[in-house]
Steps between C-alpha positions, in 0.01 A plus 500: 500500500720289274207318328334835426815641342541183295138512381529867401825425316337217306203719405735774379712247309196347327359842412835613360530177301156537343556869421837425343408191301165613353641738233760237407226243431326742266828571322582130475166421333555783252851374428380146435229625264751716315736205452222281364408780260862517379554839661772607740253668732557731793704399801329302775576798726314747277187499726715641784603793279139551391380516861776743595410725205129497589568583867691812386211625285221724620158328485216657304151464648174578326276761664203263477647240735423454870721382788476144370730567203811622692441260792467186288872454413594504869217263599581268210871493581450455877237225468707305244816524711309392812361203308856412399605493866242228567651266240809295598796581279838366616374378841194285567428678828427863417491750787143596400375141491241587764316694225609279211157361430395431142193722534709793625736464204221491242319801638813707545565452128132570427519825699763644267310381193179658629659841546673479162161434340358802682795714387443399138140618529591808704718646225198536274683347204318269261803272490520492880134405529542228240805357677324513838198309372723235346711472815185455709398206280843339525528554877155351567609181323857470626437541874282185541745296294794631703335420833400150391843420355676584827224334703573178310854512640378624838287186534802277439696688768209541742536878535413822320811674631751545219805451722356177639416374151849573368674363811307171501535457123875561519541241777225267365331504841145355511408598144337314213785419265294398196590748221153525342353775724829690495533496122142616445533775758836602351352532152209704637723736697734548203207609282382732777851646530505583129161670528567691822837631381371602157708260294429335164255341412271702730663842458807643331706743713703606195206652312308825523242406238167613641312193376719252688647659813361437849756593767666765284164667438443552872850645546487710184431828684780456752841662467805576710533334839139378485572299186825374657308366800238336278766334283703392803185355660434304179851354525441421867180314418692295244762418764227402750334257259830348392592458869168325561552260211864435584461442874150362545535238227878450488658610831829324423796664663298741714639555849300314766727625781656835588856376452709739283606220262140388449388859442774550241406182314135601518576840349696352210231237436226765509677725251563209262139381516334835436754585228416169333128577522560845350686340208210256457248787488710686244523184288125438515428860401697441180312177426142619550301797374278714718148363531192698410329645805204264478735201484676606820197392703535150354865483605424616853210256513749222427714623792198489733407148388859376543515641853163345584612163362814524712286529812273214390800275431624568853174375652500200265853409610405539867196273470 
């Protein structure tokens, strides 16, 4: 009975951590961008106030929509949170490591994206249809690159289970220590993270210009609690990708045992790593302009090639 209670407690703690930290990451990126633009900017806690305000508002739904439109925010939020529970955060051994396969993670994230695309089309808005078509292009290019980039690390660890990969990498147990495959896979996954979370140079979450928006176009018809769930899910996806980058490629400080001291150190290390990655993303967004839509495919093609080269380098090093 004790192991079950402990596992449930860890699942609840990880879910609470992801739900709490995701709006902060969004606020931190906005704050960094504001500072680089010589503005004071809103507080890093402003996204929490925005979510609370949206949850208090009554949603408005078009009469032309079907059940897909009101159901999508819940499916998107639930699938993204479930995907987050498969990724190790402060502990290398997650309670849901039995389902922590790379394929399960990718397709849980794809499930939410698929329904969001349908919702953009379901609203009957020209902007929603445009955003859905663009998101379908981006998703079809990012998913192969994401799978290959994590597979490159999975080959070095000998497992496709995320907890096993992180645990072995943290302890340097039976893994290929040459940095070449890791660096290529890291670069590929970082590009994929920017694309999947709608960041510059692929998308700009701060704009509502119809010629440039992708994610915002699909969520344009949402309001009230539905919009709050969509925005919170976007923050959760950002936290999931930052957790992947931080712990799959640099699992320093993560708890490899269930000791309270190790868990505390792992939590502090996790928060510092993802906060540093958020600052890096905010800095890069101030250094680069948004790419034209037809140049985005070139960028994502580079991510796919880097991930593929990472796998090839692994086999070269093994031979």
